[in-house]
Backbone as a ProteinNet text record, in pm:
[ID]
protein_1_A
[PRIMARY]
XXXXXXXXXXXXXXXXXXXXXXXXXXXXXXXXXXXXXXXXXXXXXXXXXXXXXXXXXXXXXXXXXXXXXXXXXXXXXXXXXXXXXXXXXXXXXXXXXXXXXXXXXXXXXXXXXXXXXXXXXXXXXXXX
[TERTIARY]
2250.6	2269	2203.6	2111.9	2051.1	2028.8	2097.1	2101	2220.3	2199.7	2365.4	2403.3	2543.4	2633.5	2681.3	2643.3	2680.2	2764.4	2783	2863.7	2988.3	3124.6	3206.5	3194.6	3123.8	3064.3	3011.6	2938.4	2903.2	2956.6	3059.5	3218.8	3275.7	3320.4	3449.8	3349.5	3170.4	3142.8	3156.8	3119.4	3154.7	3290.9	3375.7	3529.2	3542.2	3477.6	3524.6	3470	3353.7	3245.9	3333.7	3436.5	3500.8	3577.3	3649.7	3752.8	3705.3	3610.1	3562.9	3510.8	3421	3410.1	3535.3	3593.5	3714.6	3795.5	3810.5	3837.8	3790.8	3612.8	3535.8	3594.3	3587.9	3590.3	3725.9	3837.4	3963.1	3927.2	3893.7	3827.9	3773.2	3675.4	3602.4	3668.7	3751.9	3825.6	3936.3	4013.5	4110.5	4019	3859	3851.8	3794.7	3745.8	3697.4	3819.7	3962.8	4091.3	4093.2	4088.7	4136.9	4003.1	3897.4	3833	3810.1	3893.6	3861.4	4020.6	4124.3	4245.9	4230.6	4159.5	4113.1	4021	3897.9	3855.1	3912.8	4069.8	4088.9	4180.3	4128.6	4210.4	4346	4411.9	4550.1	4559.7	4662	4678.9	4817.4	4811.7	4916	5032.1	4982	5136.8	5189.9	5149.8	5176.4	5192.2	5093.5	5068	4937.6	4890.4	4753.7	4799.6	4910.9	4952.7	4933.8	4975.9	4960.7	4829.7	4748.7	4583.2	4523.2	4590.6	4561.7	4637	4732.8	4770	4700.8	4708.3	4610.7	4474.8	4417.1	4303.2	4311.1	4372.5	4432.4	4454.3	4541.6	4585.1	4484.2	4393.5	4264.6	4203.4	4149.4	4052.7	4107	4237.3	4327.8	4305.8	4277.7	4279.7	4137.2	4085.5	3898.8	3812	3829.8	3733.3	3756.7	3887.4	3915.5	3872.8	3928.4	3886.9	3699.8	3643.7	3497.5	3457.7	3503.3	3466	3470.1	3612.6	3657.2	3560.5	3509.1	3405.2	3317	3253.3	3081.9	3129.4	3198.6	3208.9	3248.3	3293.7	3325.6	3147.2	3069.8	2951.1	2864.8	2870.7	2706.7	2732.4	2868.5	2889.1	2959.4	3027.6	3051.4	2950.7	2841.2	2760.3	2671.8	2668.5	2585.8	2656.9	2762	2858.6	2848	2781.5	2750.8	2853.1	2928.4	3087	3171	3224.1	3361.9	3476.1	3466.5	3614.5	3572.8	3462.8	3456.2	3452.5	3411.6	3437.9	3585.3	3650.2	3763.5	3850.9	3772.4	3849.5	3811.5	3717.3	3667.2	3701.8	3710.2	3784.8	3935.6	4025.3	4144.2	4155.2	4063.1	4036.2	4004.6	3931.4	3876.5	4019.4	4072.1	4205.4	4317.5	4320.8	4369.1	4317.5	4196.6	4120.8	4166.3	4149.1	4175.8	4345	4429.2	4551.6	4600.9	4542.1	4603.6	4535.8	4392	4316.9	4395.2	4434	4513.6	4644.2	4723	4862	4803	4715.1	4671.5	4640.4	4516.6	4528.9	4629.7	4759.2	4866.3	4940.8	4954.4	5063.4	4992.1	4863.8	4812.8	4788.6	4797.8	4770.5	4868.5	4993.3	5139.8	5187	5144.2	5160.4	5087.8	4962.7	4915.7	4920.1	4978.9	5062.1	5163.3	5267.7	5370.2	5324.2	5264.5	5186.5	5154.2	5086.7	5008	5058.9	5242.2	5302	5250.1	5255	5173.6	5077.3	4958.9	4855.3	4821.1	4699.1	4679.2	4678.9	4689	4688.4	4830	4929.9	5061.6	5137.6	5044.7	5151.9	5134.8	5023.7	5043.2	5180.6	5240.8	5388.1	5477.2	5471.6	5517.6	5585.6	5681	5736.2	5833.5	5786.6	5856.9	6013.8	6110.8	6254.2	6259.2	6324	6387	6493.5
-205.8	-59.3	44.5	53.6	206.8	322.5	294.5	459.2	549.5	652.5	725.3	720.6	748.1	726.2	893.4	862.8	1009.5	1016.4	845.9	866.4	818.4	844.5	771	587.5	560.1	419.6	375.8	448.6	372.7	361	465.6	472.9	346.2	356.8	225.5	83.6	104.7	-20.4	-66.6	52.4	27.2	27.5	59.1	18.6	-135.3	-175.6	-355.4	-400.5	-353.7	-444.9	-434.3	-339.2	-317.6	-457.3	-459.5	-507.1	-666.3	-691.7	-842.1	-891.3	-788.9	-823	-826.5	-754.3	-714.1	-888.5	-940.3	-1046.7	-1139.7	-1130.9	-1244	-1239.6	-1111.7	-1102.6	-1177.7	-1130.4	-1184.7	-1332.6	-1434.6	-1582.3	-1597.3	-1538.7	-1572.8	-1578.3	-1461.7	-1448.9	-1526.2	-1595.4	-1695.4	-1812.9	-1872	-1970	-1987.8	-1837.4	-1873.2	-1869.7	-1852.5	-1856.9	-1975.2	-2018.2	-2179.4	-2265.6	-2258.6	-2295.8	-2286.7	-2183.8	-2157.3	-2207.2	-2227.1	-2260.2	-2420.5	-2459	-2626.7	-2646.8	-2547.7	-2554.9	-2549.1	-2465.9	-2490.5	-2567	-2621.5	-2724.3	-2737.9	-2866.4	-2881.8	-2845.5	-2794.2	-2803.8	-2866.8	-2898.8	-2923.1	-2852.9	-2745.9	-2633.9	-2576.8	-2642.8	-2600.7	-2511.1	-2394.3	-2224.1	-2202	-2306.7	-2297.9	-2212	-2282.6	-2189.7	-2038.3	-1979.8	-1836.6	-1795.5	-1830	-1829.7	-1843.6	-1956	-1942.4	-1807	-1760.5	-1658.8	-1552	-1547.7	-1409	-1405.3	-1544.9	-1500.7	-1516	-1562.7	-1557.7	-1418.5	-1335.8	-1208.5	-1077.6	-1121.3	-1026.3	-1049.4	-1153.5	-1175.3	-1155.2	-1135.9	-1075.7	-892.7	-894.9	-735.1	-681.2	-755.9	-664	-730.8	-797.7	-830.9	-776.9	-740.8	-614.2	-511.7	-470.2	-327.1	-303.5	-417.8	-375.5	-361.1	-395.3	-402.3	-265.4	-208.4	-67.1	-3.5	1.4	83.6	56.2	-26.3	-63.9	49.3	67.4	83.3	236.5	270.7	455.3	477.1	395.3	415.7	444.6	301.4	312.5	283.6	303.2	353.9	477.2	532.4	718.2	769.5	769.3	883	896.2	795.5	732.6	792.1	869.4	903.2	1069.9	1143.1	1250.7	1374.8	1322.3	1410.8	1381.7	1513.3	1467.3	1403.6	1444.4	1371.1	1256.9	1177.5	1066.2	995.7	1059	995.3	962.6	1072.7	1063.9	955.4	921.2	826.3	674.7	696.3	548.5	520.2	626.2	582.7	547.4	601.3	581	434.1	364.8	234.5	174.5	186.6	115	86.3	206.9	197.7	103.4	106.8	-41.2	-146.9	-138.6	-293.6	-364.9	-276.2	-295.7	-336.4	-267.2	-294.5	-449.8	-448.9	-625.8	-699.8	-661.2	-811.4	-836.1	-766.2	-794.3	-856.9	-782.8	-844.7	-1005.3	-1022.6	-1156.5	-1245.7	-1209.7	-1268.1	-1342.4	-1270.7	-1298.5	-1368.6	-1352.5	-1427.6	-1564.5	-1560.1	-1714.6	-1767.5	-1733.2	-1780.6	-1822.9	-1798.2	-1832.8	-1934.4	-1905.2	-2013.3	-2180.7	-2144.9	-2284.4	-2343.2	-2227.2	-2276.3	-2377.2	-2298.9	-2373.8	-2507	-2518.5	-2649.1	-2749.5	-2713.2	-2792.1	-2784	-2805	-2757.6	-2863.3	-2993.8	-3064.9	-3066.2	-2920.9	-2970.2	-2831.6	-2787.3	-2690	-2598.9	-2588.6	-2414.9	-2424.2	-2499.8	-2483.6	-2462.6	-2506.1	-2466.8	-2316.3	-2244.1	-2068.3	-2027.2	-2081.8	-2061.7	-2082.7	-2168.1	-2144	-2304	-2328.9	-2484.2	-2516.6	-2642.7	-2678.7	-2719.6	-2682.7	-2759.1	-2876	-2953.1	-3053.4	-3127.5
1299.4	1384.5	1278.5	1387.7	1339.8	1400.7	1506.9	1603.6	1574.3	1594.9	1587	1683.4	1652.5	1754.7	1833	1919.2	1985.5	2109.8	2176.7	2318.5	2317.1	2378.5	2383.2	2421.1	2466.3	2503.9	2378.7	2293.2	2180.8	2081.3	2064.3	1980.5	1995.6	2119.7	2122.5	2147.8	2142.3	2076.8	1964.4	1884.5	1722.4	1676.2	1741.4	1732.9	1745.1	1879.8	1897	1797	1740.4	1643.3	1517.4	1452.5	1352.7	1344.4	1485.6	1472.5	1439.7	1578	1535.1	1392.8	1339.3	1196.3	1109.2	1110.5	1045.5	1024.3	1116.3	1141.7	1096.6	1101.3	1037.3	872.8	845	700.3	629	694.6	701.9	692.7	766.3	803.6	676.4	634.1	532.9	399.9	391.3	253.1	248.7	354.1	305.8	295.4	352.8	322	174.9	118.2	-25.5	-73	-37.9	-156.2	-132.5	-43.4	-37.9	-89	-122.9	-168.4	-369.7	-350.1	-508	-573.2	-485.8	-521.6	-555.8	-495	-487.5	-610.3	-624.2	-776.4	-899.6	-870.1	-1021.5	-1071.4	-1181.4	-1198	-1274	-1229.7	-1247.8	-1439.8	-1502.8	-1648	-1702.2	-1792.1	-1803.1	-1871.5	-1883	-1915.7	-1810.7	-1645.8	-1527.9	-1499.1	-1568.3	-1558.4	-1450.2	-1398.1	-1341.9	-1170.7	-1145.9	-987.9	-1043.4	-1145.8	-1133.2	-1167.3	-1224.8	-1212.3	-1023.4	-970.5	-809.7	-752.1	-751.1	-719	-751.3	-840.1	-899.8	-826.1	-832.8	-747.5	-609.2	-525.8	-385.6	-329	-425.5	-436.5	-411.8	-536.6	-543.4	-440.4	-427.7	-271.9	-158.2	-125.9	-27.1	-15.7	-136.2	-147.5	-133.7	-224	-246.7	-89.3	-27.9	76.9	206.3	238.1	334.5	294.6	169.8	93.1	123.4	70.6	88.9	180.2	288.7	446.4	497.7	456.5	512.4	398.7	284.4	222.5	269.3	345.5	394.9	517.5	548.7	730.5	700.6	583.4	512.8	499	442.8	370.4	459.9	567.3	627	787.6	841.5	982.6	1014.7	947.4	958.4	954.2	869.6	863.4	945.3	1043.2	1152.3	1241.4	1286.9	1412.9	1381.7	1487.8	1484.7	1536.4	1590.9	1644.4	1545.9	1489.1	1366	1443.2	1559	1617.1	1628.7	1701.9	1668.7	1512.6	1439.9	1297.2	1299.7	1310.3	1288.5	1364.8	1491.9	1552.4	1526.2	1458.8	1398.4	1240.5	1158	1086	1054.1	1175.2	1215.1	1229.6	1362.3	1358.4	1200.4	1123.3	1042.1	935.5	915.8	841.1	905.2	1066.4	1142.6	1068.9	1110.6	1105.6	952.5	834.3	667	692.7	725.4	718.2	832.5	934.5	974	942.3	871.4	801.3	675	630.3	501	530.4	636.1	640.2	729.6	796.7	886.6	748.7	671.1	525.3	483.8	432.5	355.6	445.4	599.3	682.8	669.3	740.5	740.1	616.2	522.9	403.7	313.5	356.4	311.1	397.4	538.1	635.9	594	561.5	516.6	368.4	282	200.4	184.2	301.6	334.2	407	461.4	538.9	447.5	338.5	286.1	126.9	113.8	-23.1	-93.4	-84.6	-196.7	-250.8	-201.9	-237.5	-379	-388.9	-504	-428.1	-318.6	-191.9	-178.7	-173.6	-190	-329.5	-421	-573.7	-563.5	-492.2	-509.1	-525.5	-451.7	-417.2	-511.8	-649.8	-753	-735	-814.5	-816.3	-692	-640.6	-503.5	-558.9	-481.8	-510	-453.9	-527.9	-471	-390.1
[MASK]
++++++++++++++++++++++++++++++++++++++++++++++++++++++++++++++++++++++++++++++++++++++++++++++++++++++++++++++++++++++++++++++++

């Protein structure tokens, strides 16, 4: 997108793009977290779930924040109207928050569904 955003229609399209790409980033982050959870080996001291949990949390915070930062640095300067900039910044913040919430809710549901796998071990020890 190399054009300058000047009209409300262009702004609405940019906001819609931000939502779609934000959800794509959320999905990629979740897939990456699952892949890393399965790559980390089981350890004899039973503390490997802590490593998986740290990776899960870091990925869930860094990837949506990186997308938010990209929008603030690459898209906002291309918006000519300060009012439109403010509207996009608000949308960008909402995308950030929703992406983080969806990531953690979907991740926890997957962990509960696959409780006996490495992904499920992120929640900690299973009660018998």
